[in-house]
KELUM-447688 format. One line per field, with one value per atom (N, C-alpha, C): residue number from 1; chain; atom name; z, x, y. Coordinates in steps of 0.2 Angstrom, whole numbers, plus 2048, in hexadecimal, padded with zeros to 3 digits. Example, Ala and Ser with C-alpha at 12.3 -4.5 7.8 and 13.67 -1.06 7.14 Angstrom:
residues 2
n	c(1/1/1/2/2/2)
chain	c(A/A/A/A/A/A)
atom	c(N/CA/C/N/CA/C)
c3	c(827/827/827/823/824/827)
c1	c(842/83E/842/840/844/840)
c2	c(7E4/7EA/7F0/7F5/7FB/800)
***
This chain:
residues 131
n	c(1/1/1/2/2/2/3/3/3/4/4/4/5/5/5/6/6/6/7/7/7/8/8/8/9/9/9/10/10/10/11/11/11/12/12/12/13/13/13/14/14/14/15/15/15/16/16/16/17/17/17/18/18/18/19/19/19/20/20/20/21/21/21/22/22/22/23/23/23/24/24/24/25/25/25/26/26/26/27/27/27/28/28/28/29/29/29/30/30/30/31/31/31/32/32/32/33/33/33/34/34/34/35/35/35/36/36/36/37/37/37/38/38/38/39/39/39/40/40/40/41/41/41/42/42/42/43/43/43/44/44/44/45/45/45/46/46/46/47/47/47/48/48/48/49/49/49/50/50/50/51/51/51/52/52/52/53/53/53/54/54/54/55/55/55/56/56/56/57/57/57/58/58/58/59/59/59/60/60/60/61/61/61/62/62/62/63/63/63/64/64/64/65/65/65/66/66/66/67/67/67/68/68/68/69/69/69/70/70/70/71/71/71/72/72/72/73/73/73/74/74/74/75/75/75/76/76/76/77/77/77/78/78/78/79/79/79/80/80/80/81/81/81/82/82/82/83/83/83/84/84/84/85/85/85/86/86/86/87/87/87/88/88/88/89/89/89/90/90/90/91/91/91/92/92/92/93/93/93/94/94/94/95/95/95/96/96/96/97/97/97/98/98/98/99/99/99/100/100/100/101/101/101/102/102/102/103/103/103/104/104/104/105/105/105/106/106/106/107/107/107/108/108/108/109/109/109/110/110/110/111/111/111/112/112/112/113/113/113/114/114/114/115/115/115/116/116/116/117/117/117/118/118/118/119/119/119/120/120/120/121/121/121/122/122/122/123/123/123/124/124/124/125/125/125/126/126/126/127/127/127/128/128/128/129/129/129/130/130/130/131/131/131)
chain	c(A/A/A/A/A/A/A/A/A/A/A/A/A/A/A/A/A/A/A/A/A/A/A/A/A/A/A/A/A/A/A/A/A/A/A/A/A/A/A/A/A/A/A/A/A/A/A/A/A/A/A/A/A/A/A/A/A/A/A/A/A/A/A/A/A/A/A/A/A/A/A/A/A/A/A/A/A/A/A/A/A/A/A/A/A/A/A/A/A/A/A/A/A/A/A/A/A/A/A/A/A/A/A/A/A/A/A/A/A/A/A/A/A/A/A/A/A/A/A/A/A/A/A/A/A/A/A/A/A/A/A/A/A/A/A/A/A/A/A/A/A/A/A/A/A/A/A/A/A/A/A/A/A/A/A/A/A/A/A/A/A/A/A/A/A/A/A/A/A/A/A/A/A/A/A/A/A/A/A/A/A/A/A/A/A/A/A/A/A/A/A/A/A/A/A/A/A/A/A/A/A/A/A/A/A/A/A/A/A/A/A/A/A/A/A/A/A/A/A/A/A/A/A/A/A/A/A/A/A/A/A/A/A/A/A/A/A/A/A/A/A/A/A/A/A/A/A/A/A/A/A/A/A/A/A/A/A/A/A/A/A/A/A/A/A/A/A/A/A/A/A/A/A/A/A/A/A/A/A/A/A/A/A/A/A/A/A/A/A/A/A/A/A/A/A/A/A/A/A/A/A/A/A/A/A/A/A/A/A/A/A/A/A/A/A/A/A/A/A/A/A/A/A/A/A/A/A/A/A/A/A/A/A/A/A/A/A/A/A/A/A/A/A/A/A/A/A/A/A/A/A/A/A/A/A/A/A/A/A/A/A/A/A/A/A/A/A/A/A/A/A/A/A/A/A/A/A/A/A/A/A/A/A/A/A/A/A/A/A/A/A/A/A)
atom	c(N/CA/C/N/CA/C/N/CA/C/N/CA/C/N/CA/C/N/CA/C/N/CA/C/N/CA/C/N/CA/C/N/CA/C/N/CA/C/N/CA/C/N/CA/C/N/CA/C/N/CA/C/N/CA/C/N/CA/C/N/CA/C/N/CA/C/N/CA/C/N/CA/C/N/CA/C/N/CA/C/N/CA/C/N/CA/C/N/CA/C/N/CA/C/N/CA/C/N/CA/C/N/CA/C/N/CA/C/N/CA/C/N/CA/C/N/CA/C/N/CA/C/N/CA/C/N/CA/C/N/CA/C/N/CA/C/N/CA/C/N/CA/C/N/CA/C/N/CA/C/N/CA/C/N/CA/C/N/CA/C/N/CA/C/N/CA/C/N/CA/C/N/CA/C/N/CA/C/N/CA/C/N/CA/C/N/CA/C/N/CA/C/N/CA/C/N/CA/C/N/CA/C/N/CA/C/N/CA/C/N/CA/C/N/CA/C/N/CA/C/N/CA/C/N/CA/C/N/CA/C/N/CA/C/N/CA/C/N/CA/C/N/CA/C/N/CA/C/N/CA/C/N/CA/C/N/CA/C/N/CA/C/N/CA/C/N/CA/C/N/CA/C/N/CA/C/N/CA/C/N/CA/C/N/CA/C/N/CA/C/N/CA/C/N/CA/C/N/CA/C/N/CA/C/N/CA/C/N/CA/C/N/CA/C/N/CA/C/N/CA/C/N/CA/C/N/CA/C/N/CA/C/N/CA/C/N/CA/C/N/CA/C/N/CA/C/N/CA/C/N/CA/C/N/CA/C/N/CA/C/N/CA/C/N/CA/C/N/CA/C/N/CA/C/N/CA/C/N/CA/C/N/CA/C/N/CA/C/N/CA/C/N/CA/C/N/CA/C/N/CA/C/N/CA/C/N/CA/C/N/CA/C/N/CA/C/N/CA/C/N/CA/C/N/CA/C/N/CA/C/N/CA/C/N/CA/C/N/CA/C/N/CA/C/N/CA/C/N/CA/C/N/CA/C/N/CA/C)
c3	c(800/800/800/7FB/7FB/800/801/806/802/805/802/805/801/804/800/803/7FF/800/7FB/7FA/7F7/7FA/7F7/7F2/7EC/7E7/7E7/7E8/7E9/7E2/7E1/7DB/7DB/7E0/7E0/7DF/7DE/7DC/7D5/7D1/7CA/7C6/7C0/7BB/7B8/7B3/7B0/7AC/7AA/7A6/7AB/7B2/7B6/7B8/7B7/7BA/7BD/7C0/7C3/7BD/7BD/7B8/7BA/7B5/7B6/7BC/7BD/7C2/7C9/7C9/7D0/7D1/7CC/7CD/7D0/7CD/7D0/7D7/7D9/7E0/7E5/7E2/7E6/7E7/7E2/7E2/7E7/7E7/7EC/7F3/7F4/7FB/7FD/7F8/7FA/7FC/7F9/7FA/801/803/80A/80F/80E/812/814/80F/810/814/812/816/81D/81F/825/82A/827/82C/82F/82C/82E/831/82F/832/831/836/836/831/82F/82A/82D/834/837/837/838/837/831/82B/825/823/825/823/827/82D/831/830/82B/829/825/824/81F/818/817/811/80F/808/806/800/7FE/7F8/7F3/7ED/7E8/7E2/7DF/7D9/7D3/7D0/7CA/7C4/7C4/7BE/7C1/7BD/7BE/7B7/7B7/7B1/7B3/7B1/7B3/7AC/7AD/7A7/7AA/7A6/7A8/7A4/7A8/7A5/7A5/7A9/7AA/7AE/7AF/7B3/7BA/7BE/7C5/7C5/7C8/7C7/7CE/7CF/7D6/7D8/7DF/7E2/7E2/7DE/7DE/7E4/7E6/7EC/7E9/7E9/7E5/7EA/7E8/7EC/7E9/7ED/7EA/7EE/7EA/7ED/7EB/7F0/7EF/7F2/7EE/7F0/7ED/7F0/7ED/7E8/7E2/7DD/7DD/7DE/7DE/7E2/7E4/7E7/7E4/7E2/7DF/7E5/7E3/7E7/7EA/7E5/7E7/7E5/7E3/7E1/7E3/7E3/7E4/7E0/7DE/7DA/7DD/7DD/7E0/7DB/7DB/7D7/7DA/7D6/7D9/7D4/7D7/7D3/7D6/7D2/7D5/7D2/7D6/7D3/7D7/7D3/7D7/7DA/7DD/7E1/7DD/7D7/7D2/7D0/7D3/7D1/7CA/7C7/7C1/7C2/7BE/7BE/7BB/7BF/7BD/7BB/7BF/7BD/7C0/7BC/7BF/7BE/7C3/7C3/7C6/7C3/7C6/7C7/7CD/7D0/7D2/7CF/7D0/7D5/7DA/7DF/7DF/7E0/7E1/7E8/7EC/7F3/7F2/7F6/7F5/7FD/7FD/803/805/80A/80C/807/803/7FD/7F7/7F7/7F1/7EC/7ED/7E9/7EA/7E5/7E7/7EC/7F1/7F6/7F7/7FA/7FB/7FF/7FC/800/806/80C/813/814/818/819/81C/820/824/81F/819/814/80F/80F/80B/80D/812/814/816/814/815/811/80B/807/807/807/807/800/7FF/7F8/7F4/7ED/7E9/7E7/7E7/7E6/7DF)
c1	c(804/800/804/803/807/805/809/808/803/7FF/7FB/7FB/7FB/7FB/7F6/7F2/7ED/7F0/7F0/7F2/7ED/7EA/7E5/7E9/7E6/7E9/7E6/7EA/7E8/7E9/7E6/7E7/7EF/7F2/7F9/7FE/7FB/7FF/7FF/7FB/7FA/7FE/7FF/802/7FD/7FF/7FA/7F5/7F6/7F1/7EC/7ED/7E8/7E9/7EF/7F0/7F7/7F8/7FF/804/809/80E/813/817/81B/820/823/828/824/81E/81B/818/816/814/81A/820/826/827/826/826/821/81B/815/817/819/81B/821/826/82B/828/824/821/81D/81A/817/81C/822/827/82A/82B/82E/828/822/81D/81D/81E/81F/826/82B/831/831/82D/82D/829/826/822/827/82E/833/839/83A/840/83F/841/841/846/845/84A/851/851/857/85B/857/85A/85D/859/85B/862/862/868/86E/86D/873/876/873/876/87B/87F/885/883/87D/87A/875/874/86E/86C/866/863/861/864/862/85F/85B/857/85C/85B/85F/85B/855/851/849/845/83E/83B/836/832/82B/828/821/81D/817/812/80C/808/802/7FC/7F7/7F1/7EB/7EC/7E7/7EA/7E7/7EA/7E7/7EB/7E9/7E8/7E2/7DF/7DD/7DC/7DA/7D4/7D4/7CF/7CF/7D4/7D5/7D8/7D6/7D9/7DE/7E5/7EA/7EC/7EA/7EB/7F1/7F6/7FC/7FD/7FF/801/809/80C/814/815/819/81B/821/825/82B/82A/82D/82C/832/838/83E/844/848/84E/854/859/85F/865/86B/870/872/872/873/86D/868/862/85C/857/850/84B/845/840/83A/837/831/82C/825/820/81B/819/814/80E/808/802/7FF/7FC/7F8/7F1/7EC/7E5/7E1/7DC/7D8/7D2/7CE/7C8/7C3/7C3/7BF/7C2/7C8/7CC/7CF/7CF/7D3/7DA/7DE/7E5/7E8/7EC/7EF/7F6/7FA/801/803/808/80B/812/816/81D/821/827/82C/832/835/83B/840/846/84B/850/852/857/85D/863/869/86B/86E/870/878/879/880/883/889/88D/890/893/896/89B/89E/8A3/89F/898/894/894/896/897/891/88E/889/88B/886/887/881/882/87C/877/871/86A/86A/86A/86A/864/864/85F/859/85A/854/851/854/851/84C/84D/84A/842/840/839/836/83A/837/831/831/82B/827/821/81D/81D/81C/81D/817/818/813/80F/808/804/805)
c2	c(7FA/800/806/80B/811/816/81B/820/825/829/82E/834/83A/841/845/849/84D/854/858/85F/863/868/86C/871/872/876/87D/882/889/88D/892/896/898/899/89B/896/88F/88A/889/88D/88C/891/890/895/899/89D/8A2/89E/898/894/891/892/88F/888/885/87E/87E/878/877/875/879/877/872/870/86A/86B/871/872/872/875/874/86D/86A/863/85F/85F/85C/85D/864/866/863/862/85F/857/854/84D/84C/851/851/851/856/857/850/84D/846/841/841/83C/83E/844/846/844/845/843/83C/838/831/82F/833/832/833/839/83B/837/832/82D/828/828/824/827/82D/831/838/83C/843/846/84C/850/850/851/852/84B/845/83F/83D/840/83F/842/849/84D/84B/848/847/840/83C/836/837/832/832/831/82E/82D/832/833/837/833/835/832/838/838/83D/83B/83F/83D/83C/837/835/836/835/835/836/83A/83A/839/835/834/836/83C/83E/83F/83C/83D/840/843/847/845/843/841/847/84B/851/857/85C/862/862/864/866/86D/86F/876/878/87F/881/87E/87C/879/871/86F/867/865/85F/85C/857/859/855/84F/849/843/83F/83F/83B/834/82F/829/828/826/825/81E/81A/813/811/80C/809/804/805/800/7FB/7FD/7F9/7FC/7F7/7F9/7F5/7F9/7F6/7F6/7F5/7F6/7FD/802/809/80D/80B/80F/80C/810/80E/812/80F/812/813/819/81B/81D/81A/81C/821/826/82A/82B/82C/82E/834/838/83D/83D/83E/83E/844/846/84B/848/84C/84A/846/847/843/83C/83B/835/835/83A/83B/83B/837/837/83E/841/847/846/842/841/83A/837/831/832/830/831/82B/82A/825/829/828/82C/827/827/823/827/824/827/823/827/823/825/821/822/824/829/82C/82C/82A/82A/831/832/838/83B/836/838/83A/83A/83B/836/830/82B/826/822/81E/819/818/813/80E/809/804/807/805/807/804/808/805/800/7FB/7F7/7FA/7FF/802/807/809/80D/809/803/7FE/7FE/800/800/807/80C/813/814/813/814/80D/80E/808/805/7FF/7FC/7FE/7FF/800/7FA/7FA/7F4/7F2)
***
């Protein structure tokens, strides 16, 4: 079961065309990933560790627009884990259950030397598995 987060879309979240643009959409998806992460560790815990996870690749596709008044409902879940990387899937729907966006995010784990490092065992269960 994936983690869920609901974010209300305000007019100030939208561009001059009246919808959430690509850059802001990526920020909303990142907020949902942080919300899932915070269920398992605080930001202070994350930044004081010798390892970090950085985004290597994002693939996002859009099916419809998010507009003011929408309840932007995200689902975030773990798809796979490799030796030094892991992949998270996200979807966003509105209150009418219309798909807005689907994204796949590949992270690489880096050590204190900024080189790829093995994904720690305790990180392998931070994101709930994608169904």
